[in-house]
N, C-alpha and C positions, 0 to 999 in steps of 0.2 A: 697619830699616823693612820691608825685603823679607822678613825672617824672620817678622815679626809678621803681615804680609799672608798669607804662606803658611800660618801657623797658623790664621788666621781662615777661610781658604778650606777647610781640612781639617775644621773643626767645623761640621757641619750635621745637621739632622733628616732622618732617612730617610723619604722620602715613601712608600715601599713599606710600611714598618711602620706609619706614621701612618694611611694610608687603608685598609689592611687591618684594623687594629684598629677604625677608625671603622665600616667596613662590617659587620664581625663583630658589633659592639655595637648597631648600629642595627637589625639583624634581631632581636637579643636583646631590645632595648627595645620594638619593635613587638609581638613575641610576648608579652612580659610585659604590655603594655597590653591585648592581646586577652584574655589569661587574666583580668586584673582586670575587664575589661568584662563577660565572661561571668559571673564570680562575682557582681558587683554586680547584674547583670540578674536572675540567679537569686534573689538575696536580695530584690530589688524585687518579683519575681513572687510570692514567698512572704510578702510583707509585713514582712520583717525590718527593712528600712530605715526603715519608719514606726513600728516598735516594737522598738528595739534590745535590750530586755530579753529577747526571745525567743531571742537568741543563746545565753544561758546556761541557758535553760529545758529544752532538749532533753537527754534522757538519753544518747543515743548520739552518734556522729560525724556532723556535717553535712558531706557531701562538698564542699560549696561552699567550706569552709575551705581545702581543697587548692588550689583555683583562686586564692583570695585571697592565701594565703601565698606560693605558688610564683610567682604573677603579680607580687606586690609585690616579692619578692626580685629577680626577673628585671628588673623595671622600674627599680629603683634601681641595680642593677649595670649595666644597659644604658645608663642615663642618664649615670652617672659615666664609664663607658668611652668612650661616644660623644662627649660634650661635652669630656671630658678630652683625647681624641685630637685632635679638631677644633681646639680652642683651645690645645692644647699646655699644658694646665693640670696642673702637677705634683701639686697637692693632690688633684684628682679622680682622677688616674691612680694615685696612692699609695693613695687610699681604695679604688679598684677592685681593686688588687693585694691589699691587706690583707683586704678583705671576701671576695674569691674564695679567698684562702689560708685564711681562717678556715672557710669552707664545706668546702673540701677536707680540712682537719684534722678537722672534725666528722664528715665522711663516713668518713674513715679510722678514727677512733676508734670510730664506731658499728659499722663492719665488724669490727674486732678484738674488741670487746665481744660482738657477736652470735656470733662464732665461739667465744669463751671461755665465755660464759654461755648456751649453747644451750638448756639445760633451763629456765633462768629466762625466756628469750625465748619459749619454747614456752608456758609458763604465762601470760605476759603476752598472748600472741596469743589464747590460749583465753579469758582474762578479757575481752579487747577484743571478741572475736566475740560472746560471751554478753551483754555489756553492750549491744551493738548489736542483738542478737536481741530484747532487752526493748523497745527503742525502734523496732522494725520499722515499726509503723504511725504513728509520730510525725512522720515526715518522708518525703515522696515520693522525694527524692533518695537518702536512706539506703536506702529500700525497694528502689529500682532497683539500687543498688550491691550489696546483699545478694543480690537475685535474679540479677544478672549473675554474681556469684562462685559461687553454688550451681549455676547452669546450666553455667558454664565448667568448673568442677572436678568436676562430677557428684557433689555432696555435699549434706549436709543438717545444719545446725547445726554447732557447734564440734566435737563428738565423735560426734554422731548425732542422729536425729530427736527423741529425747526432750528435747533441749536447748530445743525449742520450748515446753516446759512453763513456761519462764521468761517467756514472753510472755502477757499477760493475755487475749488473744483466742484463743490456741491451747492454753492449758493444759488439762489433763484433769480438773481438779477438778469435783466434782458441782455446786457452786453457779454455775459459769461459764455464763452465759446465751448466750454467743456461738455463732453458727452454725458458726464455725471451731473449736469445741471439739474436742480430740483430733485435730486435723488438722495439716497443715503447709502452707507456701506452695506455690503451683503450681511454683515453681522447683526444688522438691525432687523433682518427679515425673519418672519415666522417660518420655521422649518417645516417642510413637507416630509412626513415620515416615509413616504414612498420614494423619495429621491435619494439615490445612493451617492450621486455626485453633487457637490455644492455648486449652486448657481450663483456665481459672483456678480451677475448682472440683475439679480432679483430686485435691487433697490432703485434701478434706473427709472426716472420720471415719476416715481410714486407720489411725490408731493405736488404734482400737477393735478392730481385727482382731488375730489372733495375730501375734506379732513375726516368726515365720518367713515369714509371707505378705507382709510389708511390701515386700520386695525386688521383688515382682512389679509394684508400683505406684510406689514411690519409691526414691531413692538412700539407702542406709543408712550409708554411710561419712561420717565427720566432715570438715569443711573444713580443720581443722588438719592432719590426716594426709594429705589429698589435696594440700594446698599443699606440704607437705614432699616428697611424691613428685614433684610437678611441678617443684619446685626442683632435686631431684636429677637428674631427666631432662633438664632444660634448664640445667644448671650452667654449661656452656661458654658458652652464649648470654648468660646473666645476667652471668657474670664478664666477658665481652667488652664488654657494655654499660657496666658499671662502670669497666672499664679505659679504654674510649673516652672516657667523661665525664671521668675523672681526667686523661687526657692533654690534653683540650681545656682544662681548667682550668689545668693547668701551662703550656700553650702561651699562654693568655691572660695569665697572670701574667708570663711571660718577655717577651712583646711589650710589655706596659705598662712593665715595668722598663727595657727597652731604650729605649723612647721617653723615659722620664724621664731616663735617662743622656744621651741625645742633647740634650734640652732644656737640661739643666744644663751640658753641655759648651759649647753655643752661648752661654748666658748668661754663662759664665765668661770668654768672650772679648770680651764687650761693653766 
């Protein structure tokens, strides 16, 4: 009898692991809910929620999708981990571990494939950027994303300013009635430090001039090349972020599995 009592006393759920996992996931859960709320609000502002068919009508990437997908994954993971830890529910904890493990595996696979198939990835990035250049005026969020990228990396188009011929408003064909014909977006322009107000018309007619004169007014390097250069210059930071995220995921899986083992040990002694 005394031996049985001693075994019962030794099997218990670690409060430290339980509440650390709970606290970690409640933050994750709330952050996911915030991402989802921002995404749904953005769609409501654009009228997407009242007409869901517009989701597939857009030719390029709707940046709101990033908030919806990332927020949805974080919300589900946070919910499973938070409730699973609080209620000591092994089903939710196992779901949390498997889901987090699957994400980790997909990230690892994507990283290996990106390293092995660098040229293919570069072609896909080029195709992706050009596809979004075509849809530049179709969505305000996409427009802001492209403008931010071109300003941040001091670039214009995927491989150069002529990529903007793909857009119906900026292409240089004679029948094009647009005032932006043979131009580029303002985000391609070389900024004048003396200007306090952004000149949104600085790219008008710039491609009607000689190509050698373009660099006086706009950035002539493509965003694919500039992104590659930025990645090489910040490789340690980018790698550090990926390793940090991976370690957090492994840590979360270990905590969940530890808690599952504790719960099973306690139940085995009932």
